[in-house]
N, C-alpha and C positions, 0 to 999 in steps of 0.2 A: 505493499500499498504506498502511494505518496503523497504526502499534504502538499499544498499548494500553500506558496509564500510571494507574497508582493513587496518587493522596496518600495516605500514613500516619496523614500530621498535616495540620491545616489551612492550616498557612504553608508548605507544602513547595510550589516552587514547578514547573510542568512542564517539560521541557524547549523551549527557543528555539532557533530559527533566525534567528541576525542578518542573513543575506541567503537569500533564495530559495533558490538555486542552492548551498548552503553545506553538503560533506559533512559536518560535527560539527552535532549539538545540543550546546547548550550545558548544561550539568548546576550545579545552586547546591546550596550550602549549608545546612541545616535542621538545626536544634539535636533532639536526642530524648532527653538525658538518660540512655543507656546508651551501649553503645558509640560511641567517639569520642565520648565527653561533652563538652559546652561545660565551660569551666575560669570563666566568671563569669556574674552573676546576668543580664546583660542578653545569653544567647544567642553571646557571642564564643568563640571555640575561639581559644586562643592556642598557635600548630604553631612549638616553640623549633628555634633553628637545628640544621641536619645532627641531625634527629629524622624521623619519620615517623608517621600514622596513618590508622585509616580515620575515612573523614570521610561523615557519612550525608546522603543527598539528600530521605531524606523520602518516596522511591517507591518502587515494586515496579512490573515491567514484566511484558509476555508476549511473548516471544521467538518469531516461528516458524519452524518443524524448516527447515533447512538457512539459518539463519544465525545470526550472533553479534553483542552489541552490543560494541563496543571499545571501551573507557572509555580518550580519549587525552590530552596537553595541549593547552592552550589557548597559544598561543606566544606572547602576552602577557603572559599571569600566570610561563609560563616564564621569560620574557627580562627582565622589570621585575620580578618578586620573587623569582626563584629556588626556585617553588614545581613542581614534577614528579611525575607521576603515573608511580605502578612499575605492575605486570603486573596490569589490569585487564578479564577478559572475563565478561560477563552471555550462560551457555548455553541452552539453551532450554529450560525444565522448573526454571528455578531460580525459586525461589517465595518468594525471602526480600528485603531492603528491598538497595537500591543503595548501596553505599560506592564510596567511591574513595581508593584507598591512594595518600593524597596526603605526597610527600615533601618538605621544604624542605631541600633541596640550599644555602644558602646561609649568610650569617655574623649575622642577625639574626634575633630572631621575628618570625615572622608570625602578622598577626591576620586570624581571619576570623570576618566578621559576616553574621548568619542572612542568606540571598539572595545573597552573594556567587558569582559565576563559579568554579567550583574546577574544571574540567573540562569536555570535550566529550563526547560519543558518538555513536560512528559503526557503523551498522548494515552490517555486513559479510557475504556469501554463502561458505558454508563448502564445502570440497568433501571428501567423506569418501572414503576410500580406505581400501584391503588394507594391511598390513606383511608384507613376505615377508621372511626372510633369506637371505641370498647366504654359501652355504660359500668362496669364493672372492671375493678384495679385485682386481675388476675394472670396481668401479664408474667410471663417466666415463672408460671407457676412451679414449686419445686425446688427451683433453684440453692441448693447450697451455697452460692457466696452471696447472696442477696443483695444490699447495699455496700458494700466491699467495694471500696474503689480506692484511686491517688494515694498510692503506697501499702494498700493495706493487707496483702503478702509477704510484706517484709522487702520491698524492694528498695535500696539504695540511690 
């Protein structure tokens, strides 16, 4: 299966898999002069400590029905630069530019240069289901887990 991408600006970089078997395709920062605009004449974007913004990729895509494109962290960028991705899902039918909701959770300003990797995109199948309301709370009846969560099994 191939996913079509369109460059909105000539300097936009198409997604790339570093290795043939990687789940994610790297996404790159592409200045756009509008939303998520660069702060410097050379296209650099300065993301202040403990702030977030929508960072442009310069790309549009066409997602097949039954799938979504999920934008996720790049582990090295998250661990080394403290840049993490907020909720980002590209649904079929979305016709705008792909932006990455990037959060700087660190204590220092991070500088993005045009063409820098900022996130990865994973094509994910979506199962559509109906919604059914029940009038009695007998969900998961007989579960030994109960309401245990958030480390209740001794995870550290």
